[in-house]
N, CA, C and O atoms as CSV, one atom per row, in Angstrom:
chain,resi,resn,atom,element,x,y,z
A,1,MET,N,N,36.215,11.886,11.235
A,1,MET,CA,C,35.753,11.232,10.030
A,1,MET,C,C,36.792,11.465,8.939
A,1,MET,O,O,37.305,12.571,8.773
A,2,GLY,N,N,37.092,10.391,8.194
A,2,GLY,CA,C,38.076,10.493,7.127
A,2,GLY,C,C,37.529,11.206,5.908
A,2,GLY,O,O,36.328,11.450,5.789
A,3,ALA,N,N,38.433,11.531,5.014
A,3,ALA,CA,C,38.044,12.265,3.809
A,3,ALA,C,C,37.155,11.418,2.902
A,3,ALA,O,O,36.228,11.934,2.278
A,4,ARG,N,N,37.437,10.127,2.830
A,4,ARG,CA,C,36.650,9.246,1.966
A,4,ARG,C,C,35.200,9.156,2.462
A,4,ARG,O,O,34.256,9.225,1.674
A,5,LYS,N,N,35.043,9.001,3.784
A,5,LYS,CA,C,33.690,8.937,4.340
A,5,LYS,C,C,32.956,10.262,4.180
A,5,LYS,O,O,31.758,10.282,3.896
A,6,ARG,N,N,33.661,11.351,4.359
A,6,ARG,CA,C,33.043,12.668,4.222
A,6,ARG,C,C,32.581,12.887,2.788
A,6,ARG,O,O,31.483,13.392,2.554
A,7,ASN,N,N,33.423,12.505,1.825
A,7,ASN,CA,C,33.051,12.660,0.416
A,7,ASN,C,C,31.845,11.806,0.056
A,7,ASN,O,O,30.944,12.262,-0.648
A,8,SER,N,N,31.829,10.563,0.539
A,8,SER,CA,C,30.689,9.699,0.210
A,8,SER,C,C,29.420,10.197,0.893
A,8,SER,O,O,28.332,10.069,0.332
A,9,ALA,N,N,29.541,10.765,2.096
A,9,ALA,CA,C,28.368,11.320,2.778
A,9,ALA,C,C,27.837,12.534,2.023
A,9,ALA,O,O,26.624,12.703,1.893
A,10,GLU,N,N,28.730,13.374,1.528
A,10,GLU,CA,C,28.297,14.535,0.746
A,10,GLU,C,C,27.639,14.112,-0.555
A,10,GLU,O,O,26.665,14.728,-0.990
A,11,ASN,N,N,28.167,13.056,-1.185
A,11,ASN,CA,C,27.554,12.553,-2.424
A,11,ASN,C,C,26.154,12.006,-2.161
A,11,ASN,O,O,25.241,12.207,-2.963
A,12,ARG,N,N,25.990,11.310,-1.028
A,12,ARG,CA,C,24.667,10.795,-0.677
A,12,ARG,C,C,23.685,11.932,-0.427
A,12,ARG,O,O,22.525,11.850,-0.829
A,13,LYS,N,N,24.142,12.994,0.236
A,13,LYS,CA,C,23.268,14.138,0.498
A,13,LYS,C,C,22.856,14.829,-0.789
A,13,LYS,O,O,21.709,15.256,-0.922
A,14,GLU,N,N,23.778,14.947,-1.740
A,14,GLU,CA,C,23.451,15.562,-3.037
A,14,GLU,C,C,22.449,14.705,-3.806
A,14,GLU,O,O,21.534,15.231,-4.440
A,15,ALA,N,N,22.624,13.382,-3.749
A,15,ALA,CA,C,21.700,12.490,-4.445
A,15,ALA,C,C,20.316,12.532,-3.799
A,15,ALA,O,O,19.309,12.393,-4.493
A,16,ALA,N,N,20.253,12.721,-2.485
A,16,ALA,CA,C,18.970,12.773,-1.784
A,16,ALA,C,C,18.184,14.026,-2.144
A,16,ALA,O,O,16.960,14.036,-2.020
A,17,LYS,N,N,18.858,15.077,-2.584
A,17,LYS,CA,C,18.154,16.301,-2.962
A,17,LYS,C,C,17.328,16.128,-4.224
A,17,LYS,O,O,16.324,16.816,-4.405
A,18,THR,N,N,17.736,15.222,-5.093
A,18,THR,CA,C,17.006,14.992,-6.335
A,18,THR,C,C,16.189,13.705,-6.292
A,18,THR,O,O,15.635,13.289,-7.310
A,19,ARG,N,N,16.109,13.072,-5.120
A,19,ARG,CA,C,15.335,11.837,-4.984
A,19,ARG,C,C,14.046,12.165,-4.242
A,19,ARG,O,O,14.074,12.704,-3.136
A,20,TYR,N,N,12.926,11.835,-4.856
A,20,TYR,CA,C,11.621,12.161,-4.294
A,20,TYR,C,C,10.936,10.854,-3.920
A,20,TYR,O,O,10.524,10.090,-4.793
A,21,GLN,N,N,10.814,10.599,-2.619
A,21,GLN,CA,C,10.264,9.323,-2.194
A,21,GLN,C,C,9.382,9.481,-0.970
A,21,GLN,O,O,9.398,10.511,-0.297
A,22,ALA,N,N,8.614,8.440,-0.697
A,22,ALA,CA,C,7.819,8.339,0.519
A,22,ALA,C,C,7.858,6.878,0.947
A,22,ALA,O,O,7.877,5.972,0.114
A,23,VAL,N,N,7.868,6.665,2.255
A,23,VAL,CA,C,7.977,5.311,2.805
A,23,VAL,C,C,6.804,5.061,3.736
A,23,VAL,O,O,6.451,5.910,4.554
A,24,LEU,N,N,6.208,3.894,3.602
A,24,LEU,CA,C,5.105,3.474,4.460
A,24,LEU,C,C,5.546,2.210,5.181
A,24,LEU,O,O,5.853,1.205,4.539
A,25,ARG,N,N,5.580,2.249,6.495
A,25,ARG,CA,C,6.095,1.119,7.274
A,25,ARG,C,C,4.986,0.443,8.076
A,25,ARG,O,O,4.003,1.067,8.477
A,26,ASN,N,N,5.182,-0.852,8.292
A,26,ASN,CA,C,4.293,-1.679,9.119
A,26,ASN,C,C,2.832,-1.585,8.696
A,26,ASN,O,O,1.948,-1.379,9.527
A,27,THR,N,N,2.591,-1.736,7.418
A,27,THR,CA,C,1.232,-1.742,6.887
A,27,THR,C,C,0.618,-3.116,7.157
A,27,THR,O,O,1.210,-4.121,6.765
A,28,PRO,N,N,-0.528,-3.199,7.800
A,28,PRO,CA,C,-1.092,-4.503,8.141
A,28,PRO,C,C,-1.777,-5.197,6.970
A,28,PRO,O,O,-2.955,-5.547,7.046
A,29,THR,N,N,-1.039,-5.390,5.901
A,29,THR,CA,C,-1.500,-6.104,4.715
A,29,THR,C,C,-0.377,-7.038,4.299
A,29,THR,O,O,0.795,-6.698,4.458
A,30,SER,N,N,-0.705,-8.178,3.782
A,30,SER,CA,C,0.369,-9.088,3.378
A,30,SER,C,C,1.125,-8.494,2.184
A,30,SER,O,O,0.527,-7.819,1.346
A,31,PRO,N,N,2.426,-8.743,2.105
A,31,PRO,CA,C,3.209,-8.188,1.001
A,31,PRO,C,C,2.718,-8.654,-0.369
A,31,PRO,O,O,2.818,-7.921,-1.353
A,32,ARG,N,N,2.196,-9.857,-0.427
A,32,ARG,CA,C,1.724,-10.387,-1.698
A,32,ARG,C,C,0.544,-9.580,-2.241
A,32,ARG,O,O,0.480,-9.296,-3.437
A,33,LYS,N,N,-0.386,-9.214,-1.360
A,33,LYS,CA,C,-1.535,-8.421,-1.785
A,33,LYS,C,C,-1.123,-7.001,-2.177
A,33,LYS,O,O,-1.687,-6.412,-3.099
A,34,MET,N,N,-0.131,-6.460,-1.462
A,34,MET,CA,C,0.338,-5.107,-1.778
A,34,MET,C,C,1.070,-5.094,-3.114
A,34,MET,O,O,0.958,-4.129,-3.870
A,35,ARG,N,N,1.818,-6.152,-3.413
A,35,ARG,CA,C,2.564,-6.204,-4.683
A,35,ARG,C,C,1.624,-6.245,-5.881
A,35,ARG,O,O,1.976,-5.763,-6.958
A,36,LEU,N,N,0.437,-6.812,-5.709
A,36,LEU,CA,C,-0.534,-6.818,-6.806
A,36,LEU,C,C,-0.882,-5.393,-7.218
A,36,LEU,O,O,-1.027,-5.108,-8.407
A,37,LEU,N,N,-1.015,-4.501,-6.248
A,37,LEU,CA,C,-1.339,-3.105,-6.546
A,37,LEU,C,C,-0.134,-2.332,-7.047
A,37,LEU,O,O,-0.250,-1.522,-7.967
A,38,THR,N,N,1.029,-2.580,-6.444
A,38,THR,CA,C,2.206,-1.814,-6.855
A,38,THR,C,C,2.615,-2.158,-8.279
A,38,THR,O,O,3.166,-1.313,-8.985
A,39,ASP,N,N,2.354,-3.387,-8.709
A,39,ASP,CA,C,2.650,-3.741,-10.094
A,39,ASP,C,C,1.758,-2.984,-11.078
A,39,ASP,O,O,2.156,-2.745,-12.218
A,40,LEU,N,N,0.557,-2.607,-10.645
A,40,LEU,CA,C,-0.353,-1.858,-11.516
A,40,LEU,C,C,0.136,-0.430,-11.754
A,40,LEU,O,O,-0.050,0.110,-12.844
A,41,ILE,N,N,0.765,0.192,-10.739
A,41,ILE,CA,C,1.121,1.603,-10.863
A,41,ILE,C,C,2.588,1.840,-11.188
A,41,ILE,O,O,2.970,2.977,-11.465
A,42,ASN,N,N,3.413,0.817,-11.165
A,42,ASN,CA,C,4.846,0.998,-11.399
A,42,ASN,C,C,5.099,1.465,-12.838
A,42,ASN,O,O,4.684,0.805,-13.790
A,43,GLY,N,N,5.779,2.601,-12.987
A,43,GLY,CA,C,6.103,3.143,-14.295
A,43,GLY,C,C,5.023,4.030,-14.905
A,43,GLY,O,O,5.226,4.587,-15.983
A,44,LYS,N,N,3.893,4.169,-14.244
A,44,LYS,CA,C,2.781,4.963,-14.775
A,44,LYS,C,C,2.942,6.440,-14.404
A,44,LYS,O,O,3.670,6.785,-13.473
A,45,ASP,N,N,2.262,7.288,-15.137
A,45,ASP,CA,C,2.177,8.705,-14.830
A,45,ASP,C,C,1.450,8.870,-13.492
A,45,ASP,O,O,0.597,8.054,-13.144
A,46,VAL,N,N,1.785,9.916,-12.749
A,46,VAL,CA,C,1.249,10.102,-11.400
A,46,VAL,C,C,-0.274,10.228,-11.417
A,46,VAL,O,O,-0.946,9.622,-10.582
A,47,ASN,N,N,-0.824,10.996,-12.341
A,47,ASN,CA,C,-2.279,11.169,-12.390
A,47,ASN,C,C,-2.982,9.865,-12.737
A,47,ASN,O,O,-4.037,9.556,-12.182
A,48,LYS,N,N,-2.400,9.102,-13.650
A,48,LYS,CA,C,-2.991,7.818,-14.016
A,48,LYS,C,C,-2.917,6.840,-12.849
A,48,LYS,O,O,-3.856,6.081,-12.609
A,49,ALA,N,N,-1.796,6.858,-12.121
A,49,ALA,CA,C,-1.643,5.975,-10.964
A,49,ALA,C,C,-2.647,6.330,-9.872
A,49,ALA,O,O,-3.202,5.442,-9.225
A,50,LEU,N,N,-2.882,7.632,-9.665
A,50,LEU,CA,C,-3.881,8.049,-8.676
A,50,LEU,C,C,-5.279,7.582,-9.069
A,50,LEU,O,O,-6.060,7.163,-8.215
A,51,ASP,N,N,-5.594,7.653,-10.360
A,51,ASP,CA,C,-6.902,7.174,-10.828
A,51,ASP,C,C,-7.043,5.668,-10.625
A,51,ASP,O,O,-8.101,5.194,-10.210
A,52,ILE,N,N,-5.991,4.922,-10.912
A,52,ILE,CA,C,-6.030,3.469,-10.738
A,52,ILE,C,C,-6.281,3.130,-9.275
A,52,ILE,O,O,-7.102,2.267,-8.962
A,53,LEU,N,N,-5.575,3.809,-8.383
A,53,LEU,CA,C,-5.718,3.511,-6.957
A,53,LEU,C,C,-7.063,3.970,-6.416
A,53,LEU,O,O,-7.642,3.314,-5.550
A,54,LYS,N,N,-7.563,5.092,-6.918
A,54,LYS,CA,C,-8.835,5.615,-6.425
A,54,LYS,C,C,-9.996,4.679,-6.773
A,54,LYS,O,O,-10.912,4.506,-5.969
A,55,PHE,N,N,-9.964,4.085,-7.945
A,55,PHE,CA,C,-11.077,3.246,-8.384
A,55,PHE,C,C,-10.839,1.760,-8.159
A,55,PHE,O,O,-11.647,0.936,-8.589
A,56,SER,N,N,-9.762,1.408,-7.503
A,56,SER,CA,C,-9.525,0.017,-7.143
A,56,SER,C,C,-10.314,-0.308,-5.883
A,56,SER,O,O,-10.411,0.525,-4.982
A,57,LYS,N,N,-10.873,-1.496,-5.809
A,57,LYS,CA,C,-11.708,-1.833,-4.659
A,57,LYS,C,C,-10.940,-2.532,-3.543
A,57,LYS,O,O,-11.526,-2.864,-2.513
A,58,GLN,N,N,-9.650,-2.760,-3.725
A,58,GLN,CA,C,-8.860,-3.415,-2.693
A,58,GLN,C,C,-8.563,-2.450,-1.548
A,58,GLN,O,O,-8.435,-1.244,-1.758
A,59,GLU,N,N,-8.456,-2.993,-0.340
A,59,GLU,CA,C,-8.249,-2.155,0.834
A,59,GLU,C,C,-6.889,-1.458,0.804
A,59,GLU,O,O,-6.766,-0.308,1.226
A,60,ALA,N,N,-5.885,-2.150,0.310
A,60,ALA,CA,C,-4.529,-1.600,0.301
A,60,ALA,C,C,-4.394,-0.410,-0.642
A,60,ALA,O,O,-3.442,0.361,-0.522
A,61,SER,N,N,-5.326,-0.245,-1.578
A,61,SER,CA,C,-5.229,0.865,-2.524
A,61,SER,C,C,-5.381,2.216,-1.826
A,61,SER,O,O,-4.787,3.199,-2.270
A,62,ARG,N,N,-6.156,2.290,-0.754
A,62,ARG,CA,C,-6.310,3.552,-0.023
A,62,ARG,C,C,-4.976,3.970,0.604
A,62,ARG,O,O,-4.598,5.141,0.559
A,63,ARG,N,N,-4.279,3.006,1.183
A,63,ARG,CA,C,-2.983,3.310,1.797
A,63,ARG,C,C,-1.957,3.716,0.749
A,63,ARG,O,O,-1.176,4.642,0.967
A,64,LEU,N,N,-1.958,3.023,-0.391
A,64,LEU,CA,C,-1.019,3.366,-1.462
A,64,LEU,C,C,-1.339,4.737,-2.054
A,64,LEU,O,O,-0.435,5.476,-2.444
A,65,GLU,N,N,-2.606,5.068,-2.120
A,65,GLU,CA,C,-2.998,6.384,-2.641
A,65,GLU,C,C,-2.463,7.491,-1.734
A,65,GLU,O,O,-1.941,8.494,-2.220
A,66,LYS,N,N,-2.593,7.310,-0.418
A,66,LYS,CA,C,-2.056,8.302,0.517
A,66,LYS,C,C,-0.539,8.381,0.421
A,66,LYS,O,O,0.035,9.463,0.545
A,67,LEU,N,N,0.115,7.243,0.202
A,67,LEU,CA,C,1.571,7.224,0.067
A,67,LEU,C,C,2.005,7.970,-1.186
A,67,LEU,O,O,2.994,8.703,-1.160
A,68,LEU,N,N,1.279,7.791,-2.276
A,68,LEU,CA,C,1.604,8.495,-3.522
A,68,LEU,C,C,1.389,9.998,-3.362
A,68,LEU,O,O,2.190,10.792,-3.856
A,69,LEU,N,N,0.327,10.393,-2.685
A,69,LEU,CA,C,0.102,11.820,-2.426
A,69,LEU,C,C,1.207,12.397,-1.539
A,69,LEU,O,O,1.606,13.550,-1.708
A,70,SER,N,N,1.691,11.606,-0.610
A,70,SER,CA,C,2.793,12.056,0.245
A,70,SER,C,C,4.068,12.240,-0.564
A,70,SER,O,O,4.806,13.202,-0.349
A,71,ALA,N,N,4.335,11.325,-1.497
A,71,ALA,CA,C,5.524,11.454,-2.350
A,71,ALA,C,C,5.411,12.696,-3.235
A,71,ALA,O,O,6.409,13.377,-3.471
A,72,ILE,N,N,4.211,12.995,-3.725
A,72,ILE,CA,C,4.008,14.186,-4.549
A,72,ILE,C,C,4.252,15.445,-3.715
A,72,ILE,O,O,4.869,16.397,-4.194
A,73,SER,N,N,3.772,15.453,-2.474
A,73,SER,CA,C,4.011,16.626,-1.624
A,73,SER,C,C,5.482,16.756,-1.259
A,73,SER,O,O,5.973,17.872,-1.090
A,74,ASN,N,N,6.199,15.639,-1.133
A,74,ASN,CA,C,7.648,15.702,-0.913
A,74,ASN,C,C,8.337,16.311,-2.131
A,74,ASN,O,O,9.293,17.074,-1.988
A,75,TRP,N,N,7.856,15.977,-3.324
A,75,TRP,CA,C,8.419,16.561,-4.543
A,75,TRP,C,C,8.161,18.067,-4.560
A,75,TRP,O,O,9.043,18.846,-4.919
A,76,GLN,N,N,6.950,18.474,-4.170
A,76,GLN,CA,C,6.611,19.894,-4.169
A,76,GLN,C,C,7.429,20.670,-3.145
A,76,GLN,O,O,7.740,21.840,-3.364
A,77,ALA,N,N,7.782,20.034,-2.027
A,77,ALA,CA,C,8.593,20.708,-1.013
A,77,ALA,C,C,10.002,20.982,-1.527
A,77,ALA,O,O,10.613,21.987,-1.163
A,78,LYS,N,N,10.516,20.094,-2.368
A,78,LYS,CA,C,11.871,20.282,-2.900
A,78,LYS,C,C,11.889,21.155,-4.150
A,78,LYS,O,O,12.919,21.748,-4.468
A,79,ASN,N,N,10.767,21.244,-4.865
A,79,ASN,CA,C,10.653,22.068,-6.078
A,79,ASN,C,C,9.502,23.045,-5.885
A,79,ASN,O,O,8.391,22.796,-6.354
A,80,GLU,N,N,9.756,24.139,-5.208
A,80,GLU,CA,C,8.677,25.046,-4.834
A,80,GLU,C,C,8.091,25.812,-6.010
A,80,GLU,O,O,6.885,26.062,-6.030
A,81,GLY,N,N,8.903,26.193,-6.990
A,81,GLY,CA,C,8.390,27.000,-8.088
A,81,GLY,C,C,7.734,26.196,-9.190
A,81,GLY,O,O,7.001,26.766,-9.998
A,82,ALA,N,N,7.966,24.893,-9.257
A,82,ALA,CA,C,7.480,24.081,-10.375
A,82,ALA,C,C,6.071,23.569,-10.118
A,82,ALA,O,O,5.632,23.454,-8.973
A,83,ARG,N,N,5.369,23.263,-11.211
A,83,ARG,CA,C,4.032,22.696,-11.127
A,83,ARG,C,C,4.099,21.214,-11.433
A,83,ARG,O,O,4.943,20.772,-12.212
A,84,VAL,N,N,3.215,20.453,-10.827
A,84,VAL,CA,C,3.203,18.994,-10.983
A,84,VAL,C,C,2.845,18.613,-12.416
A,84,VAL,O,O,3.415,17.673,-12.968
A,85,GLU,N,N,1.902,19.340,-13.022
A,85,GLU,CA,C,1.442,18.999,-14.366
A,85,GLU,C,C,2.532,19.198,-15.405
A,85,GLU,O,O,2.629,18.426,-16.359
A,86,GLU,N,N,3.351,20.224,-15.229
A,86,GLU,CA,C,4.386,20.531,-16.225
A,86,GLU,C,C,5.638,19.682,-16.069
A,86,GLU,O,O,6.436,19.584,-17.001
A,87,SER,N,N,5.824,19.067,-14.909
A,87,SER,CA,C,7.060,18.327,-14.659
A,87,SER,C,C,6.978,16.876,-15.135
A,87,SER,O,O,8.002,16.193,-15.172
A,88,HIS,N,N,5.803,16.393,-15.496
A,88,HIS,CA,C,5.616,15.024,-15.998
A,88,HIS,C,C,6.146,13.997,-15.006
A,88,HIS,O,O,7.025,13.200,-15.335
A,89,LEU,N,N,5.606,14.019,-13.790
A,89,LEU,CA,C,6.021,13.060,-12.768
A,89,LEU,C,C,5.481,11.679,-13.081
A,89,LEU,O,O,4.373,11.539,-13.599
A,90,PHE,N,N,6.274,10.648,-12.761
A,90,PHE,CA,C,5.837,9.273,-12.916
A,90,PHE,C,C,6.382,8.449,-11.762
A,90,PHE,O,O,7.321,8.858,-11.080
A,91,VAL,N,N,5.789,7.294,-11.554
A,91,VAL,CA,C,6.227,6.396,-10.488
A,91,VAL,C,C,7.444,5.636,-11.011
A,91,VAL,O,O,7.324,4.762,-11.870
A,92,LYS,N,N,8.607,5.980,-10.483
A,92,LYS,CA,C,9.853,5.402,-10.973
A,92,LYS,C,C,10.076,3.999,-10.425
A,92,LYS,O,O,10.369,3.074,-11.182
A,93,GLU,N,N,9.939,3.839,-9.117
A,93,GLU,CA,C,10.139,2.540,-8.476
A,93,GLU,C,C,9.160,2.386,-7.331
A,93,GLU,O,O,8.778,3.361,-6.684
A,94,VAL,N,N,8.759,1.146,-7.089
A,94,VAL,CA,C,7.975,0.816,-5.907
A,94,VAL,C,C,8.528,-0.492,-5.364
A,94,VAL,O,O,8.564,-1.501,-6.070
A,95,HIS,N,N,8.961,-0.472,-4.103
A,95,HIS,CA,C,9.469,-1.678,-3.448
A,95,HIS,C,C,8.509,-2.071,-2.348
A,95,HIS,O,O,8.049,-1.221,-1.586
A,96,VAL,N,N,8.202,-3.358,-2.261
A,96,VAL,CA,C,7.408,-3.884,-1.156
A,96,VAL,C,C,8.261,-4.942,-0.472
A,96,VAL,O,O,8.618,-5.953,-1.076
A,97,ASP,N,N,8.578,-4.700,0.780
A,97,ASP,CA,C,9.364,-5.643,1.561
A,97,ASP,C,C,8.505,-6.165,2.702
A,97,ASP,O,O,7.591,-5.485,3.171
A,98,GLY,N,N,8.806,-7.360,3.135
A,98,GLY,CA,C,8.078,-7.939,4.252
A,98,GLY,C,C,8.406,-7.226,5.542
A,98,GLY,O,O,9.562,-6.884,5.793
A,99,GLY,N,N,7.408,-7.005,6.351
A,99,GLY,CA,C,7.604,-6.368,7.653
A,99,GLY,C,C,7.501,-7.404,8.761
A,99,GLY,O,O,7.673,-8.602,8.538
A,100,ARG,N,N,7.221,-6.921,9.940
A,100,ARG,CA,C,7.092,-7.799,11.090
A,100,ARG,C,C,5.811,-8.605,10.954
A,100,ARG,O,O,4.797,-8.080,10.493
A,101,SER,N,N,5.842,-9.882,11.352
A,101,SER,CA,C,4.598,-10.633,11.352
A,101,SER,C,C,4.212,-11.005,12.766
A,101,SER,O,O,5.039,-11.430,13.572
A,102,LEU,N,N,2.928,-10.835,13.045
A,102,LEU,CA,C,2.391,-11.175,14.352
A,102,LEU,C,C,2.007,-12.644,14.341
A,102,LEU,O,O,1.332,-13.113,13.425
A,103,LYS,N,N,2.440,-13.366,15.362
A,103,LYS,CA,C,2.147,-14.793,15.435
A,103,LYS,C,C,0.982,-15.010,16.391
A,103,LYS,O,O,1.020,-14.583,17.545
A,104,ARG,N,N,-0.042,-15.674,15.898
A,104,ARG,CA,C,-1.227,-15.954,16.689
A,104,ARG,C,C,-1.536,-17.446,16.618
A,104,ARG,O,O,-1.080,-18.140,15.710
A,105,LEU,N,N,-2.307,-17.930,17.578
A,105,LEU,CA,C,-2.714,-19.329,17.588
A,105,LEU,C,C,-4.213,-19.418,17.356
A,105,LEU,O,O,-4.992,-18.614,17.868
A,106,GLN,N,N,-4.597,-20.423,16.565
A,106,GLN,CA,C,-6.008,-20.680,16.331
A,106,GLN,C,C,-6.290,-22.105,16.771
A,106,GLN,O,O,-5.529,-23.023,16.464
A,107,THR,N,N,-7.364,-22.280,17.475
A,107,THR,CA,C,-7.685,-23.612,17.966
A,107,THR,C,C,-8.013,-24.530,16.807
A,107,THR,O,O,-8.598,-24.117,15.805
A,108,ALA,N,N,-7.623,-25.791,16.965
A,108,ALA,CA,C,-7.831,-26.795,15.929
A,108,ALA,C,C,-8.459,-28.027,16.594
A,108,ALA,O,O,-8.494,-28.117,17.821
A,109,PRO,N,N,-8.948,-28.963,15.798
A,109,PRO,CA,C,-9.587,-30.147,16.386
A,109,PRO,C,C,-8.602,-31.014,17.185
A,109,PRO,O,O,-7.391,-30.974,16.965
A,110,GLN,N,N,-9.148,-31.783,18.101
A,110,GLN,CA,C,-8.419,-32.763,18.910
A,110,GLN,C,C,-7.329,-32.113,19.760
A,110,GLN,O,O,-6.254,-32.685,19.941
A,111,GLY,N,N,-7.606,-30.922,20.280
A,111,GLY,CA,C,-6.688,-30.287,21.212
A,111,GLY,C,C,-5.446,-29.683,20.577
A,111,GLY,O,O,-4.514,-29.315,21.291
A,112,ARG,N,N,-5.410,-29.572,19.281
A,112,ARG,CA,C,-4.248,-28.989,18.608
A,112,ARG,C,C,-4.431,-27.485,18.462
A,112,ARG,O,O,-5.477,-26.916,18.772
A,113,ALA,N,N,-3.356,-26.871,17.974
A,113,ALA,CA,C,-3.424,-25.438,17.691
A,113,ALA,C,C,-2.665,-25.174,16.402
A,113,ALA,O,O,-1.579,-25.715,16.192
A,114,TYR,N,N,-3.233,-24.347,15.544
A,114,TYR,CA,C,-2.559,-23.949,14.302
A,114,TYR,C,C,-1.970,-22.557,14.482
A,114,TYR,O,O,-2.555,-21.700,15.145
A,115,ARG,N,N,-0.813,-22.347,13.888
A,115,ARG,CA,C,-0.180,-21.030,13.976
A,115,ARG,C,C,-0.651,-20.160,12.818
A,115,ARG,O,O,-0.627,-20.584,11.662
A,116,ILE,N,N,-1.076,-18.954,13.133
A,116,ILE,CA,C,-1.501,-17.972,12.132
A,116,ILE,C,C,-0.454,-16.876,12.119
A,116,ILE,O,O,-0.075,-16.361,13.171
A,117,ARG,N,N,0.015,-16.515,10.931
A,117,ARG,CA,C,0.969,-15.413,10.794
A,117,ARG,C,C,0.257,-14.239,10.140
A,117,ARG,O,O,-0.130,-14.305,8.973
A,118,LYS,N,N,0.089,-13.171,10.897
A,118,LYS,CA,C,-0.513,-11.951,10.356
A,118,LYS,C,C,0.619,-11.091,9.838
A,118,LYS,O,O,1.360,-10.487,10.614
A,119,ARG,N,N,0.750,-11.039,8.531
A,119,ARG,CA,C,1.897,-10.387,7.908
A,119,ARG,C,C,1.685,-8.897,7.745
A,119,ARG,O,O,0.555,-8.415,7.661
A,120,SER,N,N,2.804,-8.172,7.700
A,120,SER,CA,C,2.776,-6.749,7.405
A,120,SER,C,C,3.870,-6.456,6.385
A,120,SER,O,O,4.659,-7.340,6.053
A,121,ASN,N,N,3.924,-5.235,5.892
A,121,ASN,CA,C,4.924,-4.920,4.874
A,121,ASN,C,C,5.399,-3.480,4.996
A,121,ASN,O,O,4.804,-2.657,5.692
A,122,HIS,N,N,6.491,-3.207,4.293
A,122,HIS,CA,C,7.041,-1.864,4.165
A,122,HIS,C,C,7.025,-1.511,2.682
A,122,HIS,O,O,7.463,-2.308,1.853
A,123,VAL,N,N,6.527,-0.327,2.342
A,123,VAL,CA,C,6.446,0.103,0.941
A,123,VAL,C,C,7.293,1.359,0.761
A,123,VAL,O,O,7.180,2.304,1.541
A,124,THR,N,N,8.141,1.367,-0.266
A,124,THR,CA,C,8.930,2.543,-0.627
A,124,THR,C,C,8.545,2.945,-2.036
A,124,THR,O,O,8.642,2.138,-2.961
A,125,LEU,N,N,8.109,4.184,-2.210
A,125,LEU,CA,C,7.671,4.683,-3.509
A,125,LEU,C,C,8.583,5.838,-3.917
A,125,LEU,O,O,8.746,6.802,-3.169
A,126,ILE,N,N,9.173,5.736,-5.101
A,126,ILE,CA,C,10.103,6.749,-5.602
A,126,ILE,C,C,9.528,7.344,-6.880
A,126,ILE,O,O,9.135,6.617,-7.793
A,127,LEU,N,N,9.484,8.679,-6.939
A,127,LEU,CA,C,8.983,9.384,-8.117
A,127,LEU,C,C,10.141,9.830,-8.992
A,127,LEU,O,O,11.247,10.072,-8.509
A,128,GLY,N,N,9.874,9.934,-10.270
A,128,GLY,CA,C,10.836,10.479,-11.214
A,128,GLY,C,C,10.161,11.536,-12.066
A,128,GLY,O,O,8.941,11.538,-12.225
A,129,SER,N,N,10.969,12.435,-12.612
A,129,SER,CA,C,10.434,13.495,-13.459
A,129,SER,C,C,11.023,13.347,-14.854
A,129,SER,O,O,12.240,13.231,-15.004
A,130,LYS,N,N,10.179,13.350,-15.867
A,130,LYS,CA,C,10.668,13.179,-17.235
A,130,LYS,C,C,11.433,14.398,-17.710
A,130,LYS,O,O,12.286,14.281,-18.589
A,131,ASN,N,N,11.149,15.568,-17.151
A,131,ASN,CA,C,11.920,16.765,-17.506
A,131,ASN,C,C,13.362,16.643,-17.043
A,131,ASN,O,O,14.274,17.016,-17.780
A,132,ASN,N,N,13.593,16.126,-15.830
A,132,ASN,CA,C,14.945,15.939,-15.324
A,132,ASN,C,C,15.692,14.883,-16.122
A,132,ASN,O,O,16.895,15.018,-16.347
A,133,GLU,N,N,14.996,13.828,-16.556
A,133,GLU,CA,C,15.628,12.766,-17.326
A,133,GLU,C,C,16.167,13.311,-18.647
A,133,GLU,O,O,17.262,12.940,-19.069
A,134,VAL,N,N,15.408,14.185,-19.298
A,134,VAL,CA,C,15.837,14.752,-20.577
A,134,VAL,C,C,17.052,15.652,-20.368
A,134,VAL,O,O,17.981,15.618,-21.175
A,135,VAL,N,N,17.065,16.449,-19.312
A,135,VAL,CA,C,18.187,17.340,-19.040
A,135,VAL,C,C,19.446,16.528,-18.726
A,135,VAL,O,O,20.531,16.883,-19.186
A,136,GLU,N,N,19.324,15.449,-17.954
A,136,GLU,CA,C,20.477,14.624,-17.613
A,136,GLU,C,C,21.032,13.925,-18.848
A,136,GLU,O,O,22.249,13.821,-18.999
A,137,ASN,N,N,20.160,13.441,-19.735
A,137,ASN,CA,C,20.630,12.735,-20.927
A,137,ASN,C,C,21.323,13.661,-21.907
A,137,ASN,O,O,22.247,13.231,-22.597
A,138,THR,N,N,20.912,14.915,-21.994
A,138,THR,CA,C,21.556,15.836,-22.937
A,138,THR,C,C,22.912,16.309,-22.444
A,138,THR,O,O,23.773,16.676,-23.243
A,139,THR,N,N,23.108,16.302,-21.126
A,139,THR,CA,C,24.395,16.750,-20.599
A,139,THR,C,C,25.462,15.687,-20.699
A,139,THR,O,O,26.648,16.017,-20.683
A,140,LYS,N,N,25.090,14.420,-20.801
A,140,LYS,CA,C,26.082,13.334,-20.854
A,140,LYS,C,C,26.665,13.153,-22.211
A,140,LYS,O,O,27.510,12.280,-22.409
C-alpha cells in the first residue's frame, strides 16, 4: 500500500472515532413513508426525538426508535465516562435510501397481471454532540 492510501486510511479511521452512527438495512417499509418520520426528528435533541418516535402511531417509528437507541449506545461505547444528558446529543443527519424491492404479481381482470413492487429502504442515523461542536469551533 502506498503512502497516500495509508494516510487517507488513517484519516478515515480517526474520523470514524468521532462519528456516532447506526445503520438499519432492508427495512420492509417504503422509503417515502420512512422519510416522513426522519424529517420529524432530523436536527432535534435526542430525548425529544425519542418522544416523537414513541408517541407516533406509524409502524416505521418503532424501527426508527430502536435505531436511535442503537446510535446512542454506540456513542456510549466510544465515550465511556460521559453522560448522555450532559453531552447534549442531537440527531445530526438521517439518510433514507431505497433498498431492494420485491417484485410480485397481482391478478387483474381479463387474464392480465399487475406488477406490485414491495419496497424496502436503508436508514443511516448520525448523532452529533453540541459539546464537541463548541470545542471544535473555539480551536479554529
